[in-house]
C-alpha positions in Angstrom: -4.2 -17.0 -16.8 -5.7 -17.2 -13.2 -6.5 -13.6 -12.9 -9.3 -11.5 -14.3 -8.1 -9.1 -17.0 -9.2 -5.6 -16.1 -8.8 -2.3 -17.9 -8.3 0.9 -15.9 -7.5 4.6 -16.1 -6.0 7.0 -13.6 -7.4 10.4 -12.6 -6.0 13.3 -10.9 -2.4 14.5 -9.9 -1.9 14.6 -6.1 -5.2 13.0 -4.9 -5.5 10.3 -7.5 -8.3 7.7 -8.0 -8.3 4.7 -10.4 -11.3 3.8 -12.6 -11.4 0.1 -13.3 -13.5 -1.1 -16.4 -15.0 -4.5 -15.8 -16.5 -6.9 -18.4 -19.6 -8.9 -17.4 -18.7 -11.3 -14.6 -15.4 -9.7 -14.1 -14.3 -8.9 -10.4 -11.9 -6.7 -8.8 -10.9 -6.9 -5.0 -10.1 -3.9 -2.8 -9.5 -2.8 0.6 -12.5 -2.0 2.7 -13.1 1.7 2.5 -11.4 2.5 -0.7 -14.5 2.7 -2.8 -15.2 6.0 -4.5 -18.1 5.2 -6.9 -19.5 2.5 -9.1 -22.1 1.8 -11.7 -25.4 0.4 -10.9 -25.1 -3.2 -12.1 -21.9 -3.8 -10.0 -22.4 -6.0 -6.9 -20.4 -5.4 -3.9 -19.7 -8.4 -1.5 -17.6 -8.7 1.6 -15.3 -11.7 1.9 -12.7 -13.2 4.1 -9.2 -13.1 2.8 -8.4 -11.9 -0.7 -10.6 -14.0 -2.7 -7.8 -15.7 -4.6 -8.1 -19.0 -6.3 -5.6 -20.5 -3.7 -8.3 -20.1 -1.0 -10.7 -22.9 -1.7 -12.3 -24.0 1.6 -13.2 -22.3 4.9 -9.8 -23.0 6.5 -8.0 -21.5 3.7 -10.0 -18.4 3.9 -9.6 -18.1 7.7 -5.9 -18.4 7.1 -6.1 -15.6 4.6 -8.2 -13.4 6.9 -5.6 -14.1 9.7 -2.6 -13.0 7.6 -4.5 -9.6 6.9 -4.8 -9.1 10.7 -1.1 -9.7 11.0 -0.4 -7.0 8.5 -2.5 -4.4 10.3 -5.6 -4.7 8.0 -9.1 -5.8 8.6 -10.5 -9.4 8.5 -12.4 -8.7 5.2 -11.9 -7.5 1.8 -14.5 -6.3 -0.7 -15.3 -7.7 -4.2 -17.0 -5.7 -7.1 -18.5 -7.9 -9.8 -20.1 -6.8 -13.0 -23.4 -8.5 -13.0 -24.7 -6.3 -16.0 -24.8 -6.9 -19.7 -22.0 -4.4 -20.9 -18.9 -2.8 -19.6 -19.3 -1.2 -16.0 -17.0 1.1 -14.1 -15.9 1.1 -10.5 -13.6 3.7 -8.9 -11.1 3.5 -5.9 -9.5 6.5 -4.2 -6.2 6.8 -2.5 -6.5 7.5 1.3 -3.9 10.3 1.4 -2.2 12.7 -0.9 0.2 10.7 -3.3 0.1 8.6 -6.3 -1.4 5.3 -7.4 1.0 2.8 -8.9 -0.4 0.2 -11.5 1.5 -3.0 -11.4 1.2 -5.7 -14.0 2.3 -8.7 -11.9 2.7 -10.8 -15.2 5.5 -8.4 -16.3 7.2 -8.5 -12.7 7.8 -12.0 -12.3 4.4 -12.5 -10.5 5.5 -11.1 -7.3 5.8 -7.8 -5.6 6.7 -7.0 -1.9 5.2 -3.7 -0.5 4.8 -1.8 2.7 1.9 -3.3 4.7 -0.5 -0.4 4.0 0.2 0.2 0.3 -2.4 -2.3 -1.3 -5.4 -0.4 -2.8 -7.1 -2.9 -5.4 -6.5 -5.7 -7.7 -8.0 -8.0 -10.3 -9.6 -11.1 -8.8 -7.0 -13.8 -8.5 -4.3 -11.8 -7.2 -3.1 -13.2 -3.7 -2.6 -10.6 -1.1 -0.4 -12.4 1.5 2.4 -11.5 4.1 6.1 -11.6 3.5 8.4 -12.2 6.6 11.6 -10.6 6.7 14.2 -13.4 7.1 16.7 -11.4 9.2 15.7 -10.3 12.7 17.5 -7.1 12.5 15.6 -6.1 9.4 12.3 -6.9 11.0 12.9 -5.0 14.3 14.6 -1.8 12.6 13.1 -1.8 9.1 10.7 0.9 9.8 7.7 -1.0 8.3 8.0 -3.7 10.9 8.8 -7.5 10.7 6.1 -8.2 8.1 5.4 -6.6 4.7 2.6 -7.4 2.2 3.1 -9.8 -0.7 1.1 -9.6 -4.0 1.3 -12.7 -6.2 -0.2 -13.6 -9.3 -0.5 -12.6 -13.1 -3.0 -9.8 -13.1 -3.1 -6.1 -12.4 -2.6 -4.6 -8.8 -2.7 -1.1 -7.6 -0.7 0.3 -4.6 -0.7 3.8 -3.2 2.1 5.9 -1.7 2.6 9.5 -0.5 4.1 12.4 -2.4 6.0 11.7 -5.6 6.9 8.2 -6.7 10.3 7.2 -8.0 10.8 4.0 -9.9 14.5 2.7 -10.1 15.7 -0.4 -11.7 18.8 -1.8 -10.0 21.4 -3.7 -11.8 22.9 -7.0 -10.5 25.0 -6.1 -7.4 24.0 -2.5 -7.6 23.1 -1.0 -4.1 20.7 1.8 -3.1 20.3 3.2 0.4 16.8 4.6 1.3 15.2 6.0 4.4 13.2 3.1 5.7 9.8 4.8 5.6 10.3 5.9 1.8 10.3 2.4 0.5 7.1 1.7 -1.2 7.6 -1.8 -3.0 10.1 -3.9 -4.6 10.3 -7.0 -7.0 11.1 -10.3 -5.3 14.4 -10.5 -6.6 15.6 -7.4 -4.7 17.6 -8.2 -1.4 16.4 -6.1 1.5 18.6 -5.3 4.5 19.0 -2.6 7.4 22.2 -0.8 8.2 23.1 1.5 11.1 23.9 5.2 9.9 27.2 5.1 11.6 28.6 7.5 13.9 27.0 8.5 17.3 26.8 12.4 16.3 25.1 11.4 13.1 22.8 9.0 14.7 21.7 11.5 17.5 21.6 14.8 15.6 21.3 14.0 11.9 17.4 14.0 11.9 17.2 11.1 9.6 16.7 8.1 12.1 19.1 5.4 13.3 18.8 3.1 10.3 18.4 3.1 6.5 17.3 0.3 4.1 20.0 -1.0 1.8 18.4 -2.5 -1.5 20.5 -4.8 -3.7 19.8 -5.7 -7.3 18.9 -7.1 -9.5 15.3 -5.8 -9.4 13.0 -2.8 -9.4 12.2 -0.6 -6.4 9.6 2.1 -5.9 10.3 5.0 -3.5 7.9 7.6 -2.1 8.8 11.2 -1.4 6.4 11.7 1.7 5.7 8.6 3.8 2.3 9.0 5.6 4.0 8.7 9.0 6.3 11.6 8.3 3.2 13.6 7.1 1.3 12.7 10.3 4.2 13.6 12.6 4.5 17.0 11.1 0.8 17.7 11.3 0.8 16.5 15.0 3.7 18.7 15.8 2.0 21.7 14.3 -1.1 21.3 16.3 -1.4 24.0 19.0 -1.6 23.0 22.6 -5.1 22.8 24.2 -4.4 25.6 26.5 -2.9 28.0 23.7 -4.6 31.0 22.3 -8.1 30.3 21.2 -8.3 33.4 19.1 -5.8 32.4 16.5 -8.5 30.6 14.6 -6.3 27.6 13.8 -7.0 23.8 14.2 -7.1 24.1 18.0 -9.8 26.8 17.7 -11.7 24.4 15.5 -11.5 21.6 18.0 -12.8 23.9 20.7 -15.8 25.0 18.6 -16.8 21.5 18.2 -16.4 20.8 21.9 -18.7 23.5 23.0 
């Protein structure tokens, strides 16, 4: 196996974090800013790209870092290595309410395609790349854009999503229609396309957007009940206007207090 073999434990319900157990010299990679806590003998290091075995020279590392920029992430990732004598623990937290999904890539044909901000952490050796949607219509109207993340390898990876997570296994030829923002991840064998909802009245007044994702089996898909974009739009819509009643004691009043 090319990946470090790591053990883990999930804590919490709606605001989860994952605790990774590292043997001496084992390493886990994670998105910058996802660290929650770590034991004393764990060394933290910032690197270009994802630190996978595919990135040997400087050019490969720069290409890996460039791919991360394309997917909307930072140039760097962080590695956490156990430099102590015994087992050590490092924990990573999800950035918003939802679930952390552990995925053993060795049991998923070595490849997972996920929305571009879903990756949280993985065993060293897992490659975090980009997956271009081959169909232009899918790229422009897919909700997650023309580019999605691609996780490859044979180790453990952790992705996060909002709300409740539903795992669905599709049989060959079986189709599932999903709101574009609710798609979290899918195995590489799933065919992904975009369809118009149909009907001008439904499109304009249905409240569900103009397009939905059509997923065709065989393969496994993971669906989230609360996309972060939907949560953010509801919070933004609920914010009082700056010129509203300052005596209501809401979020707007809190902003006014800090601006004084």
